[in-house]
GUTILUM-761926 format. One record per atom (N, C-alpha, C): residue in one letter; z, x, y. Coordinates in steps of 0.2 Angstrom, whole numbers, plus 5000, padded with zeros to 4 digits. Atoms other than C-alpha are relative to their C-alpha. Layout:
MARGU A Z X Y
...
END
This chain:
MARGU X 4994 5001 5004
MARGU X 5461 5123 5760
MARGU X 5002 4993 4999
MARGU X 4998 5007 5000
MARGU X 5462 5104 5762
MARGU X 5000 4997 4993
MARGU X 5001 5003 5006
MARGU X 5456 5100 5745
MARGU X 5001 5005 4994
MARGU X 4998 4995 5005
MARGU X 5463 5115 5736
MARGU X 5006 4998 4995
MARGU X 4995 5001 5005
MARGU X 5473 5113 5720
MARGU X 5001 5006 4996
MARGU X 4998 4994 5005
MARGU X 5481 5125 5707
MARGU X 5001 4997 4993
MARGU X 4998 5000 5008
MARGU X 5482 5126 5688
MARGU X 5004 5006 4999
MARGU X 4995 4995 5001
MARGU X 5497 5136 5684
MARGU X 5002 5002 4993
MARGU X 4998 4997 5007
MARGU X 5500 5147 5669
MARGU X 5006 5004 5001
MARGU X 4994 4997 5000
MARGU X 5514 5158 5665
MARGU X 5001 5006 5005
MARGU X 4999 4994 4996
MARGU X 5522 5172 5676
MARGU X 5002 4998 5007
MARGU X 4997 5002 4993
MARGU X 5527 5173 5695
MARGU X 4995 4999 5005
MARGU X 5005 5001 4995
MARGU X 5510 5172 5703
MARGU X 4999 4993 5002
MARGU X 5001 5007 4998
MARGU X 5509 5153 5703
MARGU X 5006 4998 5004
MARGU X 4994 5002 4996
MARGU X 5527 5152 5710
MARGU X 4999 5003 5007
MARGU X 5001 4997 4993
MARGU X 5522 5164 5724
MARGU X 4996 4996 5004
MARGU X 5005 5004 4996
MARGU X 5507 5154 5729
MARGU X 5004 4993 5002
MARGU X 4996 5007 4998
MARGU X 5518 5137 5728
MARGU X 5005 5001 5006
MARGU X 4995 4999 4995
MARGU X 5531 5145 5739
MARGU X 4996 5001 5007
MARGU X 5004 4999 4994
MARGU X 5518 5151 5752
MARGU X 4998 4993 5003
MARGU X 5003 5007 4998
MARGU X 5510 5133 5752
MARGU X 5006 4996 5003
MARGU X 4995 5004 4998
MARGU X 5527 5125 5754
MARGU X 5003 5002 5007
MARGU X 4998 4998 4994
MARGU X 5533 5136 5768
MARGU X 4995 4999 5006
MARGU X 5005 5001 4995
MARGU X 5517 5133 5777
MARGU X 4999 4993 5001
MARGU X 5001 5007 4999
MARGU X 5518 5114 5775
MARGU X 4994 4998 4997
MARGU X 5007 5002 5002
MARGU X 5502 5114 5766
MARGU X 5000 4997 4993
MARGU X 4999 5003 5007
MARGU X 5500 5102 5751
MARGU X 4995 5004 4995
MARGU X 5003 4997 5005
MARGU X 5495 5110 5735
MARGU X 5001 4996 4993
MARGU X 4999 5003 5007
MARGU X 5492 5098 5720
MARGU X 4999 5005 4995
MARGU X 4999 4995 5005
MARGU X 5497 5107 5705
MARGU X 5000 4997 4993
MARGU X 4999 5002 5007
MARGU X 5495 5105 5686
MARGU X 5003 5006 4997
MARGU X 4997 4995 5004
MARGU X 5507 5116 5676
MARGU X 4998 4999 4993
MARGU X 5002 5000 5007
MARGU X 5502 5121 5659
MARGU X 5006 5001 4994
MARGU X 4994 5000 5005
MARGU X 5520 5121 5651
MARGU X 5006 4997 5004
MARGU X 4995 5003 4997
MARGU X 5536 5112 5654
MARGU X 5005 5005 5004
MARGU X 4996 4994 4997
MARGU X 5545 5129 5659
MARGU X 4997 5001 5007
MARGU X 5003 4999 4993
MARGU X 5532 5132 5673
MARGU X 5001 4994 5004
MARGU X 4999 5006 4996
MARGU X 5533 5114 5679
MARGU X 5007 5000 5003
MARGU X 4993 5000 4997
MARGU X 5552 5116 5681
MARGU X 5001 5005 5005
MARGU X 5000 4995 4994
MARGU X 5550 5132 5691
MARGU X 4997 4998 5006
MARGU X 5004 5001 4994
MARGU X 5537 5125 5702
MARGU X 5003 4993 5004
MARGU X 4998 5006 4997
MARGU X 5546 5108 5705
MARGU X 5002 5000 5007
MARGU X 4998 5000 4993
MARGU X 5555 5113 5721
MARGU X 4995 5001 5005
MARGU X 5005 4999 4995
MARGU X 5539 5118 5729
MARGU X 4994 4996 5000
MARGU X 5006 5004 5001
MARGU X 5526 5106 5723
MARGU X 5002 4993 5000
MARGU X 4999 5008 5000
MARGU X 5527 5088 5729
MARGU X 4996 4996 4996
MARGU X 5005 5003 5005
MARGU X 5512 5084 5718
MARGU X 4999 5004 4994
MARGU X 5000 4995 5006
MARGU X 5515 5091 5701
MARGU X 4999 4996 4994
MARGU X 5001 5003 5006
MARGU X 5509 5086 5684
MARGU X 5000 5006 4995
MARGU X 5000 4995 5005
MARGU X 5511 5095 5667
MARGU X 4996 4998 4994
MARGU X 5004 5001 5006
MARGU X 5498 5096 5653
MARGU X 4999 5006 4997
MARGU X 5001 4994 5004
MARGU X 5495 5108 5639
MARGU X 4993 5003 5002
MARGU X 5006 4997 4999
MARGU X 5480 5120 5641
MARGU X 4994 4997 4996
MARGU X 5005 5003 5004
MARGU X 5471 5110 5628
MARGU X 4998 4993 5002
MARGU X 5001 5007 4998
MARGU X 5472 5093 5637
MARGU X 4995 5000 5006
MARGU X 5005 4999 4994
MARGU X 5456 5096 5648
MARGU X 4999 4993 5003
MARGU X 5002 5006 4997
MARGU X 5452 5078 5651
MARGU X 5006 4997 5005
MARGU X 4994 5002 4996
MARGU X 5470 5074 5658
MARGU X 5000 5005 5006
MARGU X 5000 4995 4994
MARGU X 5469 5090 5669
MARGU X 4995 4998 5005
MARGU X 5006 5002 4996
MARGU X 5452 5085 5676
MARGU X 5002 4993 5004
MARGU X 4998 5007 4997
MARGU X 5458 5067 5679
MARGU X 5005 5000 5005
MARGU X 4995 4999 4995
MARGU X 5473 5073 5688
MARGU X 4998 5003 5006
MARGU X 5002 4997 4994
MARGU X 5464 5084 5699
MARGU X 4995 4995 5004
MARGU X 5003 5005 4996
MARGU X 5452 5070 5704
MARGU X 5004 4995 5003
MARGU X 4996 5005 4997
MARGU X 5466 5058 5707
MARGU X 5003 5003 5006
MARGU X 4997 4997 4994
MARGU X 5473 5071 5720
MARGU X 4995 5002 5005
MARGU X 5005 4998 4995
MARGU X 5456 5073 5728
MARGU X 4998 5007 5000
MARGU X 5001 4993 5000
MARGU X 5455 5091 5723
MARGU X 4992 5002 4999
MARGU X 5007 4998 5000
MARGU X 5437 5099 5726
MARGU X 5000 5007 4998
MARGU X 5000 4993 5002
MARGU X 5442 5117 5723
MARGU X 5007 5001 4997
MARGU X 4994 4999 5004
MARGU X 5455 5124 5711
MARGU X 5001 5008 4999
MARGU X 4999 4993 5002
MARGU X 5463 5141 5709
MARGU X 5004 5000 4993
MARGU X 4996 5000 5006
MARGU X 5469 5145 5691
MARGU X 5003 5007 5000
MARGU X 4996 4994 4999
MARGU X 5483 5157 5692
MARGU X 5006 5000 4994
MARGU X 4995 4999 5005
MARGU X 5495 5164 5679
MARGU X 4997 5001 4993
MARGU X 5002 4999 5007
MARGU X 5494 5169 5661
MARGU X 5000 4994 4995
MARGU X 5001 5005 5005
MARGU X 5487 5157 5648
MARGU X 4999 5004 4993
MARGU X 5000 4996 5006
MARGU X 5491 5166 5631
MARGU X 4995 4997 4995
MARGU X 5006 5003 5005
MARGU X 5475 5164 5620
MARGU X 5003 4999 4993
MARGU X 4997 5002 5007
MARGU X 5486 5164 5605
MARGU X 5000 4993 4998
MARGU X 4999 5007 5001
MARGU X 5488 5146 5607
MARGU X 4994 4997 4996
MARGU X 5006 5002 5004
MARGU X 5470 5144 5600
MARGU X 5001 5000 4993
MARGU X 4999 4999 5007
MARGU X 5476 5150 5584
MARGU X 5007 4998 4997
MARGU X 4993 5002 5002
MARGU X 5493 5142 5582
MARGU X 5000 4992 5000
MARGU X 5000 5008 5001
MARGU X 5489 5123 5578
MARGU X 5000 4997 5007
MARGU X 4999 5003 4993
MARGU X 5485 5119 5596
MARGU X 4999 4993 5001
MARGU X 5001 5007 4998
MARGU X 5485 5102 5604
MARGU X 4994 5000 5004
MARGU X 5006 5000 4996
MARGU X 5467 5100 5609
MARGU X 4997 4993 5000
MARGU X 5003 5007 4999
MARGU X 5459 5084 5616
MARGU X 4992 5001 4998
MARGU X 5007 5000 5002
MARGU X 5441 5079 5612
MARGU X 4996 5005 5004
MARGU X 5004 4996 4995
MARGU X 5434 5088 5627
MARGU X 5001 5007 4999
MARGU X 4999 4993 5001
MARGU X 5442 5104 5623
MARGU X 4997 5002 4993
MARGU X 5004 4999 5006
MARGU X 5436 5103 5605
MARGU X 4993 5001 5001
MARGU X 5007 5000 4999
MARGU X 5419 5100 5611
MARGU X 4998 5007 5003
MARGU X 5002 4994 4997
MARGU X 5419 5115 5622
MARGU X 5001 5006 4995
MARGU X 4999 4994 5004
MARGU X 5426 5127 5609
MARGU X 4995 5000 4994
MARGU X 5005 5000 5005
MARGU X 5413 5121 5596
MARGU X 4994 5003 5002
MARGU X 5006 4997 4997
MARGU X 5399 5126 5608
MARGU X 5000 5008 5000
MARGU X 4999 4993 4999
MARGU X 5406 5144 5608
MARGU X 4998 5004 4994
MARGU X 5000 4995 5006
MARGU X 5401 5158 5596
MARGU X 5006 5004 4999
MARGU X 4994 4996 5001
MARGU X 5417 5167 5599
MARGU X 5005 4998 5006
MARGU X 4995 5002 4995
MARGU X 5433 5165 5609
MARGU X 5002 5006 5005
MARGU X 4999 4994 4995
MARGU X 5431 5181 5620
MARGU X 5001 4997 5007
MARGU X 4998 5003 4994
MARGU X 5438 5179 5637
MARGU X 4994 4998 5005
MARGU X 5005 5002 4996
MARGU X 5421 5179 5646
MARGU X 4996 4994 4998
MARGU X 5003 5007 5002
MARGU X 5414 5165 5635
MARGU X 5004 4994 5002
MARGU X 4996 5005 4999
MARGU X 5429 5155 5637
MARGU X 5000 4998 5008
MARGU X 5000 5001 4993
MARGU X 5429 5157 5656
MARGU X 4994 4997 5002
MARGU X 5006 5003 4998
MARGU X 5411 5153 5658
MARGU X 5000 4992 4998
MARGU X 5000 5007 5003
MARGU X 5413 5137 5647
MARGU X 5005 4996 5005
MARGU X 4996 5004 4996
MARGU X 5428 5131 5658
MARGU X 4997 4999 5007
MARGU X 5003 5001 4994
MARGU X 5419 5135 5674
MARGU X 4994 4995 5000
MARGU X 5005 5005 5000
MARGU X 5404 5125 5669
MARGU X 5002 4993 4999
MARGU X 4997 5007 5001
MARGU X 5415 5110 5663
MARGU X 5002 4997 5007
MARGU X 4997 5002 4993
MARGU X 5424 5110 5680
MARGU X 4994 4998 5005
MARGU X 5006 5001 4996
MARGU X 5407 5111 5689
MARGU X 4997 4994 4999
MARGU X 5003 5007 5002
MARGU X 5400 5096 5680
MARGU X 5004 4994 5003
MARGU X 4996 5005 4997
MARGU X 5415 5087 5687
MARGU X 5001 5000 5008
MARGU X 5000 4999 4993
MARGU X 5412 5093 5705
MARGU X 5006 5004 5003
MARGU X 4994 4996 4998
MARGU X 5427 5105 5705
MARGU X 4998 5007 5000
MARGU X 5002 4993 5000
MARGU X 5424 5123 5710
MARGU X 5006 5004 4999
MARGU X 4995 4996 5001
MARGU X 5435 5136 5703
MARGU X 4999 5006 5005
MARGU X 5001 4995 4995
MARGU X 5439 5149 5717
MARGU X 5004 5006 4998
MARGU X 4997 4994 5002
MARGU X 5444 5167 5716
MARGU X 5008 5000 5002
MARGU X 4992 4999 4999
MARGU X 5463 5171 5714
MARGU X 5001 5004 5006
MARGU X 4999 4996 4995
MARGU X 5461 5184 5727
MARGU X 5000 4996 5007
MARGU X 5000 5004 4994
MARGU X 5458 5170 5740
MARGU X 5007 4999 5002
MARGU X 4993 5001 4999
MARGU X 5477 5168 5739
MARGU X 5004 5006 4999
MARGU X 4996 4994 5002
MARGU X 5483 5184 5732
MARGU X 4997 5007 5002
MARGU X 5003 4994 4998
MARGU X 5472 5197 5740
MARGU X 5004 5005 5002
MARGU X 4996 4995 4997
MARGU X 5486 5205 5749
MARGU X 5004 5004 4995
MARGU X 4996 4997 5005
MARGU X 5494 5210 5732
MARGU X 4996 5005 4996
MARGU X 5004 4995 5003
MARGU X 5479 5221 5727
MARGU X 5003 5007 5000
MARGU X 4997 4993 5000
MARGU X 5485 5239 5722
MARGU X 4996 5005 5004
MARGU X 5003 4995 4996
MARGU X 5481 5252 5735
MARGU X 4999 5007 4996
MARGU X 5002 4994 5003
MARGU X 5473 5269 5730
MARGU X 5006 5005 5001
MARGU X 4995 4994 4999
MARGU X 5485 5284 5727
MARGU X 5006 5000 4997
MARGU X 4993 5000 5003
MARGU X 5502 5289 5722
MARGU X 5004 4996 5004
MARGU X 4997 5005 4996
MARGU X 5513 5275 5727
MARGU X 5008 5001 5001
MARGU X 4993 4998 4999
MARGU X 5530 5283 5724
MARGU X 5001 5007 5001
MARGU X 4998 4993 4999
MARGU X 5539 5299 5725
MARGU X 4998 5005 4995
MARGU X 5002 4995 5005
MARGU X 5534 5307 5709
MARGU X 4993 5000 4999
MARGU X 5007 4999 5001
MARGU X 5517 5314 5707
MARGU X 4999 5002 4993
MARGU X 5001 4997 5006
MARGU X 5509 5316 5690
MARGU X 4999 5007 4999
MARGU X 5002 4993 5001
MARGU X 5508 5333 5682
MARGU X 4993 5001 4999
MARGU X 5007 4999 5001
MARGU X 5491 5341 5679
MARGU X 4999 4997 4993
MARGU X 5001 5003 5007
MARGU X 5493 5336 5660
MARGU X 4999 4993 5001
MARGU X 5001 5007 5000
MARGU X 5496 5318 5665
MARGU X 4994 4998 5004
MARGU X 5006 5002 4997
MARGU X 5482 5318 5677
MARGU X 4994 5000 4995
MARGU X 5005 5000 5005
MARGU X 5471 5323 5663
MARGU X 5000 4994 4995
MARGU X 4999 5006 5004
MARGU X 5478 5309 5652
MARGU X 4998 4993 5004
MARGU X 5002 5006 4996
MARGU X 5475 5296 5667
MARGU X 4993 5000 5000
MARGU X 5007 5000 5000
MARGU X 5457 5301 5668
MARGU X 4997 4998 4994
MARGU X 5003 5002 5006
MARGU X 5454 5301 5650
MARGU X 5002 4993 4998
MARGU X 4999 5007 5001
MARGU X 5463 5284 5648
MARGU X 4996 4996 5004
MARGU X 5004 5004 4996
MARGU X 5454 5277 5662
MARGU X 4993 4999 4997
MARGU X 5007 5000 5003
MARGU X 5437 5282 5655
MARGU X 5000 4996 4993
MARGU X 4999 5003 5007
MARGU X 5442 5276 5637
MARGU X 5001 4992 5001
MARGU X 4998 5007 4999
MARGU X 5449 5260 5644
MARGU X 4994 4996 5003
MARGU X 5006 5003 4998
MARGU X 5433 5256 5653
MARGU X 4995 4998 4995
MARGU X 5005 5002 5006
MARGU X 5423 5257 5637
MARGU X 5003 4995 4996
MARGU X 4997 5005 5004
MARGU X 5436 5247 5628
MARGU X 4999 4993 5003
MARGU X 5001 5006 4996
MARGU X 5436 5233 5641
MARGU X 4993 4997 5000
MARGU X 5007 5003 5000
MARGU X 5417 5232 5641
MARGU X 4999 4997 4994
MARGU X 5001 5004 5006
MARGU X 5419 5226 5623
MARGU X 5004 4994 5000
MARGU X 4996 5006 4999
MARGU X 5430 5212 5629
MARGU X 5006 5000 4995
MARGU X 4994 4999 5004
MARGU X 5445 5219 5620
MARGU X 5006 4999 5004
MARGU X 4994 5001 4995
MARGU X 5460 5223 5631
MARGU X 4999 5005 5006
MARGU X 5000 4996 4993
MARGU X 5463 5231 5648
MARGU X 5005 5005 5000
MARGU X 4995 4995 4999
MARGU X 5477 5242 5644
MARGU X 5000 5005 4994
MARGU X 5000 4995 5005
MARGU X 5478 5259 5634
MARGU X 5007 5004 5001
MARGU X 4995 4995 5000
MARGU X 5493 5270 5630
MARGU X 4998 5007 4997
MARGU X 5003 4994 5001
MARGU X 5488 5288 5630
MARGU X 5006 5006 5000
MARGU X 4996 4994 4999
MARGU X 5497 5305 5627
MARGU X 4996 5006 4997
MARGU X 5004 4994 5002
MARGU X 5488 5322 5626
MARGU X 4993 4998 4998
MARGU X 5007 5003 5001
MARGU X 5471 5313 5627
MARGU X 4999 4997 4993
MARGU X 5000 5004 5007
MARGU X 5475 5303 5611
MARGU X 5002 4993 5002
MARGU X 4998 5007 4999
MARGU X 5475 5284 5612
MARGU X 5005 4998 4995
MARGU X 4995 5002 5004
MARGU X 5491 5278 5605
MARGU X 5000 4992 4998
MARGU X 5000 5007 5000
MARGU X 5488 5259 5608
MARGU X 4995 4997 5004
MARGU X 5005 5004 4996
MARGU X 5475 5247 5614
MARGU X 5002 4993 5000
MARGU X 4998 5007 4999
MARGU X 5479 5230 5621
MARGU X 4995 4996 4996
MARGU X 5004 5005 5003
MARGU X 5473 5216 5611
MARGU X 5002 4993 5002
MARGU X 4998 5007 4998
MARGU X 5478 5197 5611
MARGU X 5007 5000 5002
MARGU X 4993 5000 4999
MARGU X 5496 5202 5611
MARGU X 5003 5001 5008
MARGU X 4998 4999 4993
MARGU X 5496 5207 5630
MARGU X 5002 5007 5002
MARGU X 4998 4993 4997
MARGU X 5500 5222 5641
MARGU X 5007 5002 4997
MARGU X 4993 4997 5001
MARGU X 5519 5223 5638
MARGU X 5001 5001 4993
MARGU X 4999 4998 5007
MARGU X 5518 5222 5619
MARGU X 4996 5006 4998
MARGU X 5004 4994 5001
MARGU X 5504 5235 5619
MARGU X 5004 5006 5002
MARGU X 4996 4994 4998
MARGU X 5515 5247 5629
MARGU X 5006 5001 4996
MARGU X 4994 4999 5004
MARGU X 5530 5244 5618
MARGU X 4997 5003 4993
MARGU X 5003 4997 5006
MARGU X 5519 5248 5603
MARGU X 4998 5007 5000
MARGU X 5002 4994 4999
MARGU X 5511 5263 5610
MARGU X 5006 5005 5001
MARGU X 4995 4995 4998
MARGU X 5527 5271 5617
MARGU X 5005 5001 4994
MARGU X 4997 4999 5006
MARGU X 5535 5269 5600
MARGU X 4997 5006 4996
MARGU X 5003 4995 5003
MARGU X 5522 5281 5594
MARGU X 5000 5007 5004
MARGU X 5000 4995 4996
MARGU X 5521 5292 5609
MARGU X 5006 5003 5002
MARGU X 4994 4998 4997
MARGU X 5539 5293 5613
MARGU X 5000 5002 5007
MARGU X 4999 4998 4993
MARGU X 5544 5302 5629
MARGU X 4993 5003 5002
MARGU X 5005 4997 4997
MARGU X 5529 5306 5640
MARGU X 4993 4997 4999
MARGU X 5006 5003 5000
MARGU X 5516 5293 5637
MARGU X 4997 4998 5007
MARGU X 5003 5002 4994
MARGU X 5504 5288 5650
MARGU X 4997 4993 4999
MARGU X 5003 5007 5000
MARGU X 5499 5269 5653
MARGU X 4995 4999 5005
MARGU X 5006 5001 4996
MARGU X 5482 5265 5660
MARGU X 4998 4993 4999
MARGU X 5002 5007 5000
MARGU X 5477 5247 5665
MARGU X 4994 5000 5005
MARGU X 5006 5001 4996
MARGU X 5459 5243 5671
MARGU X 4997 4993 5000
MARGU X 5003 5006 4999
MARGU X 5448 5229 5676
MARGU X 4994 5000 4995
MARGU X 5006 5000 5004
MARGU X 5433 5223 5666
MARGU X 4994 5002 5005
MARGU X 5005 4997 4996
MARGU X 5416 5230 5672
MARGU X 4997 4994 5005
MARGU X 5002 5005 4996
MARGU X 5411 5213 5679
MARGU X 5005 4995 5000
MARGU X 4994 5004 5000
MARGU X 5428 5206 5682
MARGU X 4999 4994 5005
MARGU X 5001 5006 4996
MARGU X 5427 5188 5688
MARGU X 5007 4998 5003
MARGU X 4994 5001 4996
MARGU X 5440 5186 5702
MARGU X 5003 4993 4999
MARGU X 4997 5007 5001
MARGU X 5442 5167 5697
MARGU X 5005 5000 4994
MARGU X 4996 5000 5006
MARGU X 5450 5172 5681
MARGU X 5003 5006 4998
MARGU X 4997 4994 5003
MARGU X 5463 5184 5674
MARGU X 4999 5006 5003
MARGU X 5000 4993 4997
MARGU X 5463 5198 5687
MARGU X 5006 5004 4997
MARGU X 4995 4996 5003
MARGU X 5473 5212 5679
MARGU X 5006 5000 5005
MARGU X 4994 5000 4996
MARGU X 5491 5212 5685
MARGU X 5006 5003 4997
MARGU X 4994 4996 5002
MARGU X 5507 5222 5684
MARGU X 5006 4997 5004
MARGU X 4994 5002 4996
MARGU X 5525 5217 5689
MARGU X 5006 5003 4997
MARGU X 4994 4997 5002
MARGU X 5543 5221 5685
MARGU X 5001 5000 4992
MARGU X 4999 5000 5007
MARGU X 5542 5216 5667
MARGU X 4996 5006 4997
MARGU X 5004 4995 5002
MARGU X 5528 5228 5664
MARGU X 5003 5007 5001
MARGU X 4997 4994 4999
MARGU X 5537 5242 5672
MARGU X 5007 5001 4996
MARGU X 4994 5000 5005
MARGU X 5553 5238 5662
MARGU X 4998 5003 4993
MARGU X 5002 4998 5007
MARGU X 5543 5241 5646
MARGU X 4998 5007 5001
MARGU X 5002 4993 4999
MARGU X 5536 5258 5653
MARGU X 5007 5004 5000
MARGU X 4994 4997 5000
MARGU X 5554 5263 5657
MARGU X 5004 5000 4993
MARGU X 4997 5001 5006
MARGU X 5561 5257 5641
MARGU X 4997 5005 4994
MARGU X 5004 4996 5005
MARGU X 5547 5266 5631
MARGU X 5000 5008 5002
MARGU X 5000 4994 4998
MARGU X 5551 5282 5641
MARGU X 4993 5003 5002
MARGU X 5006 4998 4998
MARGU X 5533 5283 5647
MARGU X 5001 5004 5007
MARGU X 4999 4996 4994
MARGU X 5530 5295 5662
MARGU X 4995 4997 5006
MARGU X 5005 5002 4995
MARGU X 5515 5286 5671
MARGU X 4998 4993 4999
MARGU X 5004 5006 5000
MARGU X 5509 5269 5675
MARGU X 4994 5000 5005
MARGU X 5006 4999 4996
MARGU X 5491 5270 5682
MARGU X 4996 4994 4999
MARGU X 5004 5006 5000
MARGU X 5482 5254 5687
MARGU X 4994 5001 5004
MARGU X 5006 4999 4996
MARGU X 5465 5252 5694
MARGU X 5001 4997 5007
MARGU X 4999 5002 4993
MARGU X 5466 5251 5713
MARGU X 4995 4996 5002
MARGU X 5005 5005 4997
MARGU X 5458 5237 5723
MARGU X 4998 4995 4995
MARGU X 5002 5005 5005
MARGU X 5456 5227 5707
MARGU X 5006 4998 4995
MARGU X 4994 5002 5004
MARGU X 5474 5225 5700
MARGU X 5005 4997 5005
MARGU X 4995 5003 4996
MARGU X 5487 5213 5707
MARGU X 5007 5004 4998
MARGU X 4994 4997 5001
MARGU X 5504 5221 5709
MARGU X 5006 4996 5003
MARGU X 4995 5004 4997
MARGU X 5519 5210 5711
MARGU X 5006 5003 5001
MARGU X 4993 4997 4998
MARGU X 5535 5215 5720
MARGU X 4999 5008 5001
MARGU X 5002 4993 5000
MARGU X 5527 5232 5725
MARGU X 5006 5004 5002
MARGU X 4994 4996 4997
MARGU X 5542 5238 5735
MARGU X 5005 5001 4995
MARGU X 4995 5000 5005
MARGU X 5554 5234 5721
MARGU X 4997 5005 4994
MARGU X 5003 4996 5005
MARGU X 5542 5242 5708
MARGU X 5000 5008 5002
MARGU X 4999 4993 4998
MARGU X 5541 5258 5718
MARGU X 5007 5003 5000
MARGU X 4993 4998 5000
MARGU X 5559 5259 5720
MARGU X 5003 5001 4993
MARGU X 4998 4999 5007
MARGU X 5562 5257 5702
MARGU X 4997 5006 4996
MARGU X 5003 4995 5003
MARGU X 5549 5269 5697
MARGU X 5003 5007 5003
MARGU X 4997 4994 4997
MARGU X 5557 5282 5709
MARGU X 5006 5001 4996
MARGU X 4993 4999 5003
MARGU X 5574 5279 5701
MARGU X 5000 5003 4993
MARGU X 5001 4998 5007
MARGU X 5567 5282 5684
MARGU X 4995 5006 4999
MARGU X 5005 4995 5000
MARGU X 5555 5296 5688
MARGU X 4994 4999 4996
MARGU X 5006 5003 5003
MARGU X 5540 5286 5683
MARGU X 4995 5001 5006
MARGU X 5005 5000 4995
MARGU X 5524 5290 5692
MARGU X 4996 4994 5000
MARGU X 5003 5006 4999
MARGU X 5516 5274 5699
MARGU X 4994 5002 5004
MARGU X 5007 4997 4997
MARGU X 5497 5277 5703
MARGU X 4995 4994 5000
MARGU X 5006 5005 5000
MARGU X 5483 5266 5709
MARGU X 4994 5005 5000
MARGU X 5005 4995 5001
MARGU X 5467 5275 5703
MARGU X 4993 4997 5001
MARGU X 5007 5002 5000
MARGU X 5448 5274 5705
MARGU X 4996 5006 4998
MARGU X 5004 4995 5002
MARGU X 5434 5284 5698
MARGU X 4999 5005 5006
MARGU X 5002 4995 4995
MARGU X 5431 5292 5715
MARGU X 5006 5005 5002
MARGU X 4995 4996 4999
MARGU X 5448 5300 5715
MARGU X 5000 5007 4997
MARGU X 5000 4994 5003
MARGU X 5443 5314 5704
MARGU X 4993 5003 4999
MARGU X 5007 4997 5002
MARGU X 5428 5326 5700
MARGU X 5001 5004 4994
MARGU X 5000 4997 5006
MARGU X 5425 5332 5683
MARGU X 4998 5008 5001
MARGU X 5001 4993 5001
MARGU X 5426 5351 5680
MARGU X 5001 5003 4993
MARGU X 4999 4998 5007
MARGU X 5422 5356 5663
MARGU X 5003 4994 4996
MARGU X 4996 5004 5004
MARGU X 5434 5348 5651
MARGU X 5006 4997 5003
MARGU X 4994 5002 4996
MARGU X 5447 5345 5664
MARGU X 4998 4996 5006
MARGU X 5002 5003 4994
MARGU X 5448 5335 5680
MARGU X 5005 5002 5005
MARGU X 4996 4998 4994
MARGU X 5454 5340 5697
MARGU X 5000 4993 5004
MARGU X 4998 5005 4996
MARGU X 5462 5326 5707
MARGU X 4998 5001 5007
MARGU X 5001 4999 4993
MARGU X 5456 5324 5725
MARGU X 5002 4995 5004
END
C-alpha cells in the first residue's frame, strides 16, 4: 500500500476509501476528476489534485510526482462527457483516435495500457472495497413473491445477454417484459424510465459483465438507487451477489423493509429451471 494512489470519480466510494486511509494514518495521493469531488475529499486527502478525466498527461504527471506505482480508480466517470465538447489533451485524443468505438471494455483496456507504459499498475477496486460485495440471498424482511422470482430470473438471464453486448447492466422487468435497458444514462435514470412504464410492481435487476474487470466500474448500488426504486413503486431490487458493491447495506435494508421492497442478492445457482417457471432454492 506504500505507493498506492487513487483516481476519484463521482459517488461515495472514493470518500469511503479516503476516510479509511485517513483514519488509518495511511497516505493516499489522490486525483479528483471534478471540483465537487475534490471539495468532498479535501478533509481526508493531504495530497490532492484536481484534473478533468480528459487531462491524461497531467493526471499521470501528478501520480509520478507523488511516487505512485499502483492506483485504484473508484467512482463513476460519466461517459457522456465524451459527447459533450470535452476538454481533452493531446494524449487523450490520441488514445481515443486509436479506438474503433467507445465501449467500456475498449476504453478500459486503452487506459490500462497507457498507465502500464508509464509504470503504473491499475489495481482492483475490491482490494479496498471487497467488504462491500453483496451477499447471496434475501437481505431484508420481505421475500419476493413467486411471480417476482420469475421476473428476477427472467431479468437476470436477459440482463446477462444485454451486458455481454457491452450495453448496460440494469434491466427493469414486469411480467417477463423488459420495460427499460440501461444505456449511457446510468442505472438510476433507467430505473426511473422503466418504472414510469411498469408503474407499481416492477422488478429491477442489475448484473455484472461476463468478464467483469475488477479494476474498472464494478456494479454498485446505494441509497440513491433505492430511492429511485421506492419512488417508482417497484417491488424488487435484485443485484448479482458477490459481484456488486452495496453501499450503506444496513441503511438500505432498513429502508427497503420500511417501504416493503424486496432486496435480493442473486446468483444463477440460486434456482433450478422447471419448465417455463423457476423454483428458487
